[in-house]
N, C-alpha and C positions, 0 to 999 in steps of 0.2 A: 493457593493458585497452582494448578498443574503446569507442567512444563512440556516443551516439545524440543526434540533434537532435530536441527536442520542438517546442514552438511559441514564438513571441515571442523567437527567438534564444537559447533556453536549451539548452545542450549539457551532457550528463551521461554518466557511465559507463554502459555497456550494462546492467549489473546494479548496482542500488543496495542499500541495506540498510535494511529496515524495523526500527525500533528499539522498537516497542511491547512486544514480548515480553521486553524487559530488565526490565520491571516485572512485577507479580504476575499477569498475565493468564493465564499457562499454569501457575500453581501456585507457582512459586518465583522470587523476584526476584533479580537479580544484585547483588552488592556493587559499589560504585562502582569499586573497583580492577579487578575482573574486567571490568566494562563498558568501562572505559577501554582495557583490553588488547584486547578484541574490536574496538573502534572503531579503535584504532591499527593493528591487523593488517589491517583492511579497507582503510584508507588505503594501507598497504604493498602490498596486492594490487592497487591501482589503482582502488578504489571511490571515487567522488567525490560520490555522491548519497545523502543520509541523510534518513530520514523520521521525524518525531515529531509530537506534537500536544499541545495544552494538556490535553486530557481523558485522556491516558495517564498514569495515576498516581492522580488527576490531578496535573498540574503537575510531578511528580517526574521524568518522562521527559525533559522539556525540559532540566531542570537537569543530568541525567545526560549527555545528548547534548552539551549546550553545553560542559560541563567536559571531557568526553573528547575533543572535537574542537578545543578551544582551541589546541593546538599546531599544528594543520593548517588554521586558519581560511581562509588564502588559497588552499588547494587544494581546498576542498569546497563543495558546494551543500547547504544545510540547508533542508529543507521542514518547515513546521509548519501547524497548522490552527486555525481558530476555528469557532464555530457552535453551541455548547451552553450551556445554563444549568446551571451546576454548583453543587450544594448545598454549603454550607460544612462539613458533617459527613457521615460515612459512609465506605464503603470502595469503591475502584475505580469501575467503571462504574455502580454503584448510585447514585452521586452525580449522574448525568446526569438532570436533571429534565425537560428539553425542549430543543428547538432554540431558538436565539436568535441571529439575524443582524441585529438592529437596528444601524444605523450607529454609534450611540454605543457599543454593546457591542463591535462589531468593533474600534473604536479602543482601547477598554480592553484587550481581549485582545492586540492587536498590541503595545501598550506593555509589557504584562506579559511577553509572550513574548520580546521583545527583552532584557529584564532577565534572565529565567530562562536564556535561551540564552547570555547574555553577548556579544551581537553588536550591531553598529551598524545592521545592515540585515538583514531577513529575505529570503533568496534567493527562496523560493517560498511564498506564503501561500495556502492552500486554504480554501474554505468546506467544512467537514467534511460537512455535510448541508444540503440545501436547506431553507430556512425558508419554508413556504407563506404565512406571515403578513407577510413582507417582500418587496416586489417585487425580483426579481433585479437589475433595473437599479439599484436603490438600493445593493445589495450591491457590484456591480461598480464603481459610481461612488465608493463609499467607499474601496475598494481602489485605484482609480485615483488618488484624492487622496493616499493613503499612499505610492504610488509617486512621485508628483510631489514629495512632501515628503522623499523619500530614505529612507524607513523600510522599504520593500518593493521588491523588484526585479521579481517576476513574480506573476501571479494564476493560481490554479487552482481547479477545482471537484472535487467527489467524489460519485460515485453520482448525478449529475444526469441528467435526461432531455434528449433532443435539443432540444426547444423552448427549454428553460431555457439550454442551452449557447449556442444561437444568440442569444438576447436578451442574455446576459451579454457575449458576444464583441463584440456591436455597440457596447457601451459601453467596454469595456476588453479588449484582446486577451487571450485565455485561453492560457496556455502549456501547460497539461496538465490532463487529466482523470484523477483517480485513482479507479479502480473495480475491483471484484473481477473477475479474469479468470484462468482456468486451464483445464486440460483438463476439469475437471468443473464449471466455471461459465463458460458461453460466451455469456451473454445480450447482451453488448455487440456481438456480431458482426453482428446483423441491421440495426440502425439507428444505434447510437451510433458505432461505428468508421467507417462511411462518412461520417457527419456531421463527425467529427473530421478526417478526411482532406480533406474538402471545404474546411474552414475553416483547415487547417494547424495543428491542435492535436495535441500528443502524448498518448499513453496511458501511464499508469503503473499497471500491474496490481498491486494488493495481493493477498496470499494466493495468489501464483502457484503455490504447492505445496499448495493446498487446506488451509491451516492445518496443514501438516506431513503431511497424509494421503498425498499423492502421493509423499512421500519415504519412506514406510513407517514413519513415526515413531509411528503410531497402530496398536496391535495389538488393543486391546480397550477395556473400559470405562475412562473417564477419571476422574481425581480430582475431587472435588466442587468444589474451588477452581480448577479449570481451566475457563475460560469456554466452551470448546468443548463441555463436557458438557451445556450448555443448548441446543445447536444440533441441530435435528432429524436431520440426516444423520449425526450422530455418536452416535445413540442406538439401542439395541436391535437390532431386525431390520434397520433401515436400515443401521446400521454393518456388520453381518455381511455383508449383500449387497454393500455398497460395497467391502469388503476384497478381494473377488474381482477387482475391477477393477485394484487395485494389483498383484496377482499377475500379471496380463496385461502390465501396463506394465513390471514388473520383468523379465519374460522377454525382452521386446524390448531393454531396456537391457543385459541380459547379452550379447546378441548383438552389440551395438555396443561393448561393453567400457566402459560407463559405468554410473553409478548411476541409479536411477529418478528421483531428484531432478534430476540433470543432464539427463536425457532430457526431463522435463516442462518445465524451464526453457528448454532449447534449442528445444523446440516453440514456446513463446511468442516467443522471440527471432526465430524464422523467420517469424512472422506479419507482420513489417514493421519497417523501420528507424526507425520513429517510436514504437516501443514500448520502454520501459525498466522491467522488473519490479523489485520491491523485496522479495525474500524476506527474512524475518526469521530470526535465529538468535541464540543466546546462546553457541554453541560455535565455537571457532576451526576445528576440523576440518570442521564443517558449512559454515562460511564459505568455506573453501578449496574444498570440494566444489562449492558453489553458483557460485562465480566460475569454476570450471573449465567450466561449461556454455557460456561464451562461445566456447570453441574447438571445441565439438561441431558437426560439419557433418552436416546431414540432407538427403537427397534428397527430391524430391516424393513418391516412393513411400514413403519412411520416414515422412513427415508424415501421409500417408493411413493407414498402418498404426497409427501412434500414436493418431491421432484415433479410428480404429475400435476400438482396444483399450479406450478409455475413452469410449464414446459418451455424450453428455450425456443422452440419453433413458433410459439405464440407471441413472442416478444416483438413488438413493432418498433422499427427504427434502429439505427446503428448506435453503438456505444460511444463513438467519437465522430467528429466531423471527418470528411474524406482526408483532409490534411493530417489529422491526428491518427487515423487508421493507417496511413501510409508509413508511419514511423514504428509500427508494431509488426512482430513476426519476422523481422529481418535476421 
């Protein structure tokens, strides 16, 4: 497995594993034993970068990831996140009442995440979404203190705007920004990516396969308990139009002798050595497929053809609901 250097001296596998989907966000949760097998296989394939968050489950995903990676603790980097006020009752993401990055809350979440993960230190701690009610300098300062106390190694942000990134980085070096980036979501390219490179911060793209869409995993209407069913670009006429773009991508992939998922991941990997995507999966076959993207070589002409096959201007529908979009780019 090749590696990538993000920021603040953090080095990870070129492809990581997003673990959110191991809980019930896509309809069916994995049993603990099955999740452990997927995690162990990922380590066997050379994956060292694993992503979770307190809000996934909520809480259950951290426990699942911590238990599954316990035998490999010295070989892996585990990232988790704080930043939401979670209701004591309810199901899944419906329990997210609002953002909350008050310093005292950050400390509470960090302590709880350490216990759920079963680790002595959190390798990478992200602010999940920017809290407009708390100065980012206070957030960065709190994580800086946690680093000084030996409870956290690196600080990250997620879906933050360029000005916020600069302010945070001035207080505590930011190792990585985790934001959505894929062939059909390229908003980071205009301002965010240049800012990250100026400051020496890595990019960790989540949903690099468009929540499974670019892998051809979505053929039609989704189950009601699949959270993608509430996202505009997965609905009705927008979904039907977007499916034609996957067909174009699949045709190019066939020419190269790879899958559409591998082609989409390879395209991201070729955007820079400071980028480490974290595709999620619950299936070992898909895991092996995704990791195989590391060895796909693309020419400048290939990259242009791929980008042209899935032009961002042709994507129908937003990547989040209005409420979800309102929490990005702050």
